[in-house]
N, C-alpha and C positions, 0 to 999 in steps of 0.2 A: 593429085599433082606429084606423087612420088611412086617409085617403081616397087611393087610388092611381088613381082613375078620371079625374080632371081633369088631364090631362097638359099642358094649355096654361096652366093657372093658375100664375103665378110664385110666388104666396104661398098655400100650402095650409095650412089651419088645422084643428086638431081642437078641437071644443068638448066639454067633458065633459057627460055626461048628468045629473050630479048637481050641485046648487048648492053642495055642500061638498066641498072637497078632502080634508080631514082623515080622515074615516071610510074612504074608499077607500084612502088611503095606509096607514092602520093595518091594513087587511085584507091589503094587499100585503106588509107587513113583519112580519106576525104570527109568522112562524116563520123560523128560521135553521138550515138543514141542508144540508150539501154532499153528503151521501150518497156515491155513487161517481162524481160528475160530474167529478172531477179526474183521470180516467184519460187524458185528452188523446188519445183514439182518433182524433179528426179533426184533430189539430194536431201538427205534427212538433216544435214547441218545447214543452218541458215542464220542470218542476222536478224535480231529482234530487239525488243526493249526490255530492260529490267526496271520494275517499278517497286520502290520501297516506301512504305508509310510508317513513320514512327515519330516519337516526340523527342525534342531536344530541350530539356527543362520543361517550360510550360508551352513551348511552341510546337505546333504540329508541322512536320516536314514531309514532303513528298519528293522523292528522288527518282528521276527517270533518265536512263542512259543506255546506250547500245550494248548488246551482249550477243553471245552465240546460243542457239537453241537447237535441239534435235527434233525429229519428227513427232515425238511424244510431248513436245512443249517444254522439255526439261532444259534448264540452263546448263551449258557445257563449258567446262574449263579444260585447257590444254596444258600438258606438261610433256616436255620431250627434249630433243637434241638436234644439233646440226650434224648432218652426215654428208661429207666429211671434208676435212682439209686436204684429203688426197686429190680433190678436184683441181688443185693448183699444180699438180705434179705431172710433167711430161711422161715420166716413167710409169704412171698409172693410166696413161691415155686420157688424162683430164676427166676421169670419172671418179665419183665418190668412193667406189669400191673396186678392188682388183678384178672381181669376177662376180657372176651371179651367186655362186656358192659363198663367196666372201660376204655378199649382201645378206644372204640367208642367215649365216652364222651371226652377223652383226645385229640384225633386227631381232632374232630370237634371244640373243644375249641381252640386248637392251630391254626387251619386254620382261624377261625373267628378273633382271636386276632392279629395274626402275619402274615398270608398269607404264612406260611412255605411251601416249596416245597421239603424238604429233611429231613429225620430223620436218625440218627445213632441209630439203634435198638439193644439194648443190650440183649445178651443171655448168658447162663451160661454153662460152661463145666460140673460142678457138676450136674446141673439140667438135662442135656441131657444124661449124661453117669455116673449114680450114682454108678455102680459097674463094675468091669473089664469085658469087652466083652459084655456089655449090653447097649442098647439104650432104654430110656424111651420114647416111642412114644405117651404116654399121654401128656408128656411135649412138644414134637415136634408138636403135634396137636394143643395144646393151643397157642404155639408161632405162628404157621401158621395162626390161626384165628385172632390173634392180628395184624399180618402184614396185613392181608386182610382189616382191618379197616383203616389202613393208605392209602391203595390203593383206598378205597372208597372215600377218600378225595383228591385223585389225588396228593398224597405226595410220592415222591420217597423214597426208603428204601435201606440202606446198613446195613448188619448184623455185629454186633460187639461182638466177644467172649470176654467178659469183665473180666479183671483180675486186682485186686489191692492187693498188698502185697502177691501175688501168691495164697494163700489158707487160709481159716479160720482155717484149721486143724493144722496150725503151731503155734497156740496161745492156751494158757491155759485158763481155765474158768475165772480166775481172772485177765487176762491180760488187760491192759488199752486200747488196740486196738484189731482190728480183721482184717481179710482179706477176699478175695473171689476169686474164680476161680477153682483151681484144686480140684477134689473130694478127699474124705478121703482115698480111697484105693491107690491113688498115693502117699500120704504122708506116710501111713502105710507101703508101700512097700519099703521105703527108710530108711535112718538113719539120723535123724536131731537133732541138739542140742536144748536145751530149748530156747524158744523165750525170747528175752531180747532186748529192745530198747536202753538200756544204762541208766546211772544215770541222764542224762539230756535229756529229750525227748520233744521237742517243739511241735511236731505235729505227727499225724499218719504216714505221708509220710516219716518221718525221718527213719522209720524202714527199708526202702530199702537201707539205707546207713550204719546203725549201728546195725541192727538185724541180727545175723549170720544165724539164721534159715531161714529167708526170703531170704537172699542173696543166700544161698545154694539152695533154691527152684528154683530161677531163673536160677542159674548156671546149675542145673540138667536138666532143661527144654532145654536150648539152647545147652547143651552138649549131649542131648539125652541119658541121663543116664539110666542104667537098673533099672527095678522095679520088685520086686517079688510079685506075686498075687496068689490067690487060683486057678487060671486057667493056671498058668505057668508064666514064666518070659516074660516081654515085655520091651519096652523102652518108656520113658516119651513122647517124641515128636511124636513118631509113634502112640502111643495111642491117643494123642490129635487129630492128623490129621485124624485118622480113624473115630473118633466120629464126627468131623467136617464134613467130607464127607457124613456121614449118615444123618446128619441134612440137609445139602444142598440138598441131593438127595430127601429127604422127602418133603421139601418145594417146590421144582420144580414140583414134581409129584402131589401135592395137589392143587397148584395154577393153574388156567387156563393160557393159553398162553398170554392172554391180561393182566391178573393180574401180571404175571411174568415179563412183560415188565417194571413194576414199581420197580422191585428189581434190583439194579445196581451193587451190589457187596458184598464183605465180608471183614471185618477186622479181621485177625486171632488172634491178640494179642494187648492188651491195655498197653501202657506205658512200653515198654520192657526195660530191663536192664540186663547186663550180670551177675552181682553179684560177680564179681571178679575184683574190681577196675573199673574205667570207664575213667578217664581223660587220662590215659596213654595206654588205650586199645581200643580206639574208632575205629581205623582202623581195628584192629583184629576183633572186634565185628561185624562191618559192613560187612566185606568181608568173614569172616569165620563162622559166626554164624547167624546173623540176616537176611541178604539177601538170603543165602541158604535156610533158613526156609521159607521166603516169596516165593521163587521159588518152593519149595515143596508144599506150599499152592496153588500156581497157578496150579500145576499139578493136585491136588485134585479137584479144581474147574473145570478144563477141563474135568476130567473123570466122573464128576457127573452132567454134563449138564449145567454147569455154564461157558462155554467157552467164552461167549460174555459178561460176567460180569467182574468187576475189583477186584483186590486185593488191598485193602486200606492198604498201608504200612506205619506204623508209625516209625519214627526214635527212636534211644535210647533216653530215657526220659530227659537226661541232655544235649542234644546237643545244646540247645539255652536257658538254664536257666539263669536268671539274679541274682541268689544268688551266686555271684562269690566268696565271702569269704568262704562259706561252700562247695559249689559244683561248681567249675569253669565250664563254658560251654566248651564242647568238640569241638564245631564247626562241620561243615559238610565237604562235598567234599572228603570223604574218599573212596567211592566205586570205585574199579579199573576196573570193567567191566560195560558195558552198561546194563541198567535195562531191556530194551526190552518192548514189548507191553503188555497191560493188567494190568497195575498198576496205582495207584493214590497215590501221596504223601500226607500223612494224619497226619501231626504233631499236637501237642497241643501247646497252649500258655497260660500260667498263669503268673501273676506277683507274682512269688514266693517270691521275696524280700519283697514285702509289705504284703504278707500272713504271712511271718515270721517276723523277727525283724531287718533285715538289711537295710530297707528303710522305714522311717517313714514320708517321704515327701508326700505332696498332689499331686495327678495325675493332670497334666495340659494338655493343648491343644498340640497335636502332640507327646504325651509321648511315643507312641509305634511304631513310624515310622521305626526306625532301626530294631526292633524285627521282624516286618512283612516283611521288606525288606530281612532279612536273610531267612525267609520262602520262599519268591519268588525266591531268588537266588538258594536255594537248589533244589527247584522244577525244575528250568532251568538246573541245573547241572545234575540232574537225567533224564531230558528229558520227564517228565510226568506232568500232571496237578495237582493242589493242592486243597484239601479240608481241612480246619482247623477243625480237628475232635472234639476238646474240647477247650473251653475258657470260661471265666466268673469269678465270684467272689462270695464268700459266703455272706450271707445277714446280718451278724452281723456287728457292728461298722459303721452303715450307718449314719455318722455324718459330712460328707463333708471332712473327713481327708484322711489319707493314704489308708485306706481300704474301702473307700466309693464305693459301688456297682455301682452307676450310673456313676461315673467318670471313673472307670476302664473299665466297659463294653462299654461305649460310646467311650473311647479312643481306645479300641480294634477294634470296628467296623470302626472307622475313619481310622485306619491304614490298615485295610483290603481293604479299598477303595482308600486311597490316600497316597502319599509319596512325599518328596521333595529331594530324594537322588541325583538327577541330578543337583540340585541347589548348586553349590559350594559356592555361596553367597546366604544366606538365606533371601529371600525377602518376606516371608509370603505367597507365592503362591505355591500350589502343582505342581508337574511335569505335563506337558501337557499329557503325557502318563504314566499311572500306571495300571498294571494288577490288576483287581478286584479279590480278594481272596474269594472263597466260604467257608462256614463254618456252623457248627452245635454247638450251645451254650449248655453248661452243666448247668441245665437240666430242663425238663418239667415234673413235678410230681404233679398231682392234689391231691394226698394223703399226701401232705406236712402236718406235724404236726399231722398225723393220722396213724402212724405206731405202731406196737406192736411187737418189736423184742427184744428177750433176747440175749444180746451180748455174743457170745461164749457159748450159752446155760446156761448162769448164771442166775438163778431165781432172784438174787438180783440186776441185772443190766438190767432193762427194758428200752428200747429206744423207745420213742414215738414222740419226737419233731424233727422238721426239716426233714432230710432225713432218720432218724432212723438208721444211720450207722456212727460210729466213731465221733459222734458229729457234722457231716456236715449239712449245711443248704444252699443249692444252688438253690432250685426250685423257679422260679419266679411266680408260680401259686399255689393257694390253692383252691380246688374245681374249680369254674369257675371265681375266682376273682384274678386279678393280685396283687401281694404283693410288687411290685416295681413301680416306676413311669412309667406310660403307655408309655410315649414318648420315653423312653429308650428301650422299647421292641417292640412297634408298629412302624416299620421302613419300609421305601420304599426301593425297590431294583429292578434291571432289571432282569426279569425272562428269557427273550429271546430277542436277539438283531439281527436284520436283517443286518448282516455285521460283523464288528470287533469292539469290545468295545475299545475305546480310554481311557475313564475315566468315573468314576461315583463318585458323592459326595452327601451325604444326611446330611442336617443340622437338626439334630433330636431335639435339644433344651430340653434335659431331665433336671430334677431338682435334684440336689444332696441332700444328707442327711441334709445339713445345710440350705436348702431352696434356694440355688443359681442356677439360670438357666444357663446352660452351653452354652452361646452364642459364639461358637467357629468359626463361619464362616459367611461371607457375600458374595454377588456378588459385585465385584468392576470392573467397566467397564466404559469407556469414561470419566474417571476422577471423577466418582461419585460412591457412595456406596449405595447398595440396600439390603434389606431383611435380615439384620443381626438379627432381632428379629422375623423372620418368619421361619416356617418349609418349606424347599424346597429341591427338588431333581434335580440334574443336570446330565444328561447323554449325553456323546459325543461319537459318533461312526463314522466309516468310511466304505464306500462302501454299499453293500446290493443290493437288487432287489425289488421285489414287495410283499414280505411277511410282516406280521405285526411285529413291535417291541412292546414288552409287558413289561410294568412296573407294579409292584404291588405297590399300594398306601394304607396306613393304614386307619383306620376307621374315623379319624378326617378330612380326605381330602374329605369333602362332595362335591358333584358335583356343587352345587350352589355357593360354596365359593372357588373353586379350579380354578386357572388360569394356562394356558399353553402357552408357547412360543416355537416355533420351527423355523428353518430357513424358513419355508413355511407358518406357521400359527401363529395367535395370537388370543387367546380366553380368555376374562376376567373371564368367568366362563364356566364350562363344564356341566351345568345343562341340556342343550338341548341334550347332547350326550346320555342321558337316553332314548330318543325317537329315537335314531339312525338318527338324522337329519344331523349329520356331517358325510359325506361319508367316509372321510379318517381318522377321529379321533372318536374312540368309547370309552365310559366310562361305564364299565359294573360292577355291584356289584358282588362280589364273591358268596353271598348268596341272596336269594330272600326276606328274612325277617330277622329281628333282627340285632344283631351286625354283621357288615360286612366291609371288606376292598373292594378295587376296582381294576379292571384290566383296565389300560389305554393302548389302542391298537392304534398304529400309523402306518398307511399303508405306505409301501415303495413307493418311487417315480420311481422305475425302473431306477435309475441313471446309465448311461453308464459308467461313470468314477468310477473305483474302489477306487480312491483317494479322492472322494468327501466326505466332512465332513458334518455330521448331528448332531443336538443336540435337546434335549427336556429339558426345564426348567419348572418344575411343582411346583406351589407355593400354600400353604395353607393360605387363608385370605391375599392376596397380598395388597388389598386396593388401587390398581392402576386401572385407567380406560384404555380403549382401546388405546387412544392416547399415554399415558405414556408407556404402554406395547410395542407399536410399536417402540417407540424411544429406549427402552431397547433392543428390538429385533435387531435393526440396529447396535447398539454397539456390541452386542454379536456376530453377524455374522462376523463383521470385526475382532474382537478380536480372535475368534476361528479359522478363516481362517489364522490368523498370528501365530497360534499355541501357544497362551498364555492361560493359565487356567484362567477362569473368577472368580474362588473362591479365596478369600483373607482370611487368618486366623487371627482371632481377639484375643485380650486380652492377658493374660499371657501365654507365650509359655513354653514348657518343656525345650527345649534347651536354651542355653545362648547366642546364636549367631544370634538372630533375631533382626531386627530393631524395633523401635517403630511403632505404627500403622499409624502415620502421613504419608500421601502419598508423600509429597514433603520435607521430612526432609533432611537438609543439612548434608553431611557426617562429622563425627568428625575428627579433625586433628590427633588424636591418635587412631589407630586400636586396639581394645581389644576384645578378644574372651575367652571363658572359658568352662570348663567341670567340672562335679562334681561326686563324689562317696559317697554313704551313708553307714553308719553302726550304728545301734541303733540310738542314739540322735546326732551323729556326721556326719559332711560332710567334705570331703576334696575337696577344690576348686582349680583347676588348672587354673591359669591365663596365657594368652599369649598376648604379646603386640608388637606393632611396631610403632615407632615415628621417628621424624627427629633429635632428640637429647636425652640426658640422661633424665630419668624419675623418678618420685616419685609415688609409689603405695599407695593409700589411702583406709583405711577401716573405714567405718562410719565417713568419713571426716577427719580422723587422719592419718598422714603419718606412714607407717609401713615398707617401704622398699625404698631404692634408688638403681637404677640399670641403665644399659645401654639402648640404644635406642631400641634394640631388645632383648627380653628375655622372661622368664617364671618363675613362682613361684607357689608353692603349699601352701595353707593357710588352717588351721584347723578352722572350724566354728561349732557352735551349731545350730541344728534345732530350729526354733522359735526365733532365736536371731535377726531376721530382719536386717541382715548385708547388707551393700552396699559396692561396690568396684568401684574404678575409677583409672585411670592413667593419670597423667599430666606431660607435659614437664617442666623440672626444669628452663629452660631459660625464659619460658613464661607460667606462671601457668594458663592462660586463655585458653591455648591450651590443651584440655583434651579429654579423651575418653568419650563414653557414660557411664552412671552409671548402673551397674548391681545390681539388688535388689534380695535378697533371703528372703523368708518368714521364 
């Protein structure tokens, strides 16, 4: 269906043979049937199940949930980046990279710095389909060449048709913000009010709530509204799916079969919203609009040779927002029919409360456990694996406070790896089993601070700094230099696990904007504490055979200073692994020269028992000799076989229901727990207590309330007031709760 003969034509165009887009689109999408296409015979990455068997107390538990596996049956985890915000810029031709060479430099830099194995590759509806019934194959060719550069670095790719605020053509030249996505002919073919974010517009993203033009754009898309064009009337969603199919068809035809294996799917829509209310329409949107669109996208993928690839399905943007005062979270679990095969749950997570003004508190250890647990639960409800499509934080206000990049990003990765949701009593240990969430951070743009974009075509509004779009600044790289603390970006992760992953934890030790090292974890086993000031990775898995388990380790894990403990081996340094002297443990640089991370390969033992537990503790600069490491090994083997997580969470915790770090602290006579809600400079603290008699509640050592032996109270406090709260029995004021301290 496309012209491949004119190799010298920079801009190859497909003209449809019919004056109407709609009927052809309806024929394309008239049936939805996967059949047996999801066998993945030609692709080594596929969706399977993870089965974990262990005991919780005296109860035997079996957990089964979807995961990714490769052709060797190993469980695969993804870590990577979005590439890139440049897709929003007319000056970049709506491509994620300025050129193929730019893409090559970016992907090599990404692999060297971070060991990424997945990218969310942004493309543009406007770039691909600039006029009704036309495909720009010059754009498609450039996109395909840029994808090929990721493949050369052995990085998997999923395509993201990126949309923010629906379209830049909804905004006037002097508008304070802009959008991206739908081409001009889609907007010209409808009838839209003047763009207006309202009298108080705190950020560009507020437009999806208060801008009537933007909201109507989203509504027209999901309602598949009619559009008048100079080649006849069509419908918005039909037109989108037609051009998406043409780009997918082109990419598959141009890539070799081996290259195409590295492309795992497509995300049709970024941050969807209905545009007609959301909190009271969540079920309607999911069942009647969003998932029917994803099923139509699935049909397009099947019919263009992408039957073995996945549709990355993002939920409505407000489903898990933490800005409750302005946009309450809708929650999930609304879909009434099973999703079926061929989909991946691809939500985003941003701390929108701190990006705005409703939470000015500092991010602490364990801050996002509940948020990522909701992500896990929705994936289980849908019955599909999860990739967190976007997360991160802009790079301004890096001062150790509420918007500190290092704190927010580290806490997000921590919650992608760990949770303590099964601990009704918070003892500072993560759950023994936590599903590791894959993800792609926003974003990697080597052209940071080097853009040249006239916003909305306004010659008086040249955007050069940061991402060059709406004042955003998210990229962690400029040229080949990281602009954030390297320890927050250069992270260990398990790429492939021979068996079923039980848990993974990486103690990254990044430094926040105030110069404080985030020492959030240690190994606590056998009554002793270890490695609280060292970067370490702990992987626990079950079962397996004789294949390699592979961990990526970042650049500072030099062989001569990296220690390894497994249930079978103890090595105080892995330097000899460079010479392949260790038959069952190999430590291989990613690159043969220059900056490089490492691949730690641990051969399976062919264990007969599928319930056998294995672990690998990898430590950077452990300072322990072989004898000390063997003693640690013995304690870890016993602890893990008793299904207790060896990681202990240190320092100030985000929740208020954690004990102090002292391992043998005596329980307090009065039980006190608390929760808090933030807005601007205020916090509402909800206290709950239980004692043997009537109590007095103290704030900063002064009594503020007398109450019964069981009760609760909500107290208003100011951020920064350094408030303390405790509860004591009236009959014996020495019988008190622990003291809760608030910064």
